[in-house]
C-alpha positions as CSV (number, residue, x, y, z in Angstrom):
1,M,-5.7,-12.8,-17.6
2,P,-2.8,-10.5,-18.5
3,S,0.4,-12.3,-19.5
4,F,2.3,-10.9,-16.6
5,A,-0.1,-12.4,-14.1
6,N,-0.1,-15.9,-15.7
7,P,1.5,-18.3,-13.3
8,A,3.1,-20.2,-16.2
9,N,5.1,-17.0,-17.0
10,L,6.3,-16.7,-13.4
11,E,8.4,-19.9,-13.3
12,P,11.8,-19.4,-11.6
13,Q,14.6,-18.6,-14.0
14,A,18.1,-20.1,-13.8
15,D,19.6,-17.3,-11.7
16,G,16.7,-16.3,-9.5
17,V,13.4,-17.2,-7.9
18,L,10.2,-15.2,-7.5
19,M,9.3,-15.6,-3.9
20,V,5.6,-15.0,-3.0
21,A,3.9,-16.1,0.1
22,P,0.9,-18.4,-0.4
23,D,-1.4,-16.0,1.3
24,A,-0.1,-12.9,-0.5
25,T,-2.6,-10.3,-1.6
26,P,-2.8,-9.4,-5.3
27,L,-0.9,-6.2,-4.6
28,E,1.9,-8.0,-2.8
29,F,2.1,-10.4,-5.7
30,L,2.5,-7.6,-8.2
31,Q,5.0,-5.9,-6.0
32,A,7.0,-9.1,-5.9
33,V,7.0,-9.3,-9.7
34,N,8.1,-5.7,-9.9
35,R,11.0,-6.2,-7.5
36,C,12.3,-9.5,-9.0
37,P,15.4,-8.6,-11.0
38,T,15.2,-11.8,-13.1
39,E,11.7,-10.9,-14.5
40,P,11.7,-9.3,-17.9
41,M,11.6,-5.5,-17.8
42,A,8.3,-5.4,-19.7
43,R,6.6,-7.6,-17.1
44,R,8.1,-5.6,-14.2
45,L,6.9,-2.3,-15.7
46,R,3.4,-3.7,-16.3
47,A,3.2,-4.9,-12.7
48,A,4.4,-1.4,-11.5
49,I,1.7,0.3,-13.6
50,E,-1.0,-2.0,-12.2
51,C,0.2,-1.2,-8.6
52,L,0.3,2.5,-9.1
53,G,-3.3,3.4,-8.3
54,Y,-3.1,1.4,-5.0
55,V,0.3,2.7,-3.8
56,H,-0.2,6.4,-4.9
57,P,-3.9,7.1,-4.9
58,K,-5.1,9.9,-7.2
59,L,-6.1,13.1,-5.3
60,A,-9.5,14.5,-6.3
61,V,-11.8,17.2,-5.1
62,T,-15.6,16.9,-5.3
63,V,-18.1,19.6,-4.8
64,A,-21.8,19.4,-4.2
65,F,-23.2,22.5,-5.8
66,D,-26.9,23.3,-5.7
67,G,-26.8,26.4,-7.9
68,K,-26.9,28.9,-5.0
69,T,-24.1,31.3,-4.3
70,F,-21.9,30.9,-1.3
71,A,-23.3,34.2,0.1
72,A,-26.8,32.9,-0.1
73,R,-25.9,29.6,1.6
74,L,-24.1,31.6,4.4
75,E,-27.1,33.8,5.0
76,R,-29.3,30.8,5.2
77,A,-26.9,29.1,7.7
78,L,-26.9,32.3,9.8
79,Q,-30.7,32.5,9.9
80,R,-30.9,28.9,11.0
81,T,-28.4,29.3,13.9
82,G,-29.2,32.9,14.8
83,K,-25.5,33.4,15.5
84,A,-22.9,35.5,13.9
85,I,-19.2,36.0,14.7
86,E,-18.5,39.6,15.3
87,H,-15.0,40.8,14.6
88,Q,-13.6,44.0,16.0
89,P,-10.3,45.1,14.5
90,E,-7.8,46.4,17.0
């Protein structure tokens, strides 16, 4: 278990108390550690880093490419449907 998540390291300090609901999720727990001004900065930064992927998800693009060109796939789709959109410029 990482040191910042060890309950023994989360004992209330003299000038503040870390308040976490008994049914808090792990994300809520880490956010409470991050927001507690009496926690050491290293622990708060580590909690923020661990929360990062859940608060700001990474954007990604995936493509399924079967080796055929877009034009070939479009032609195949047109043959299957038998429809084409005709555009007449004005």
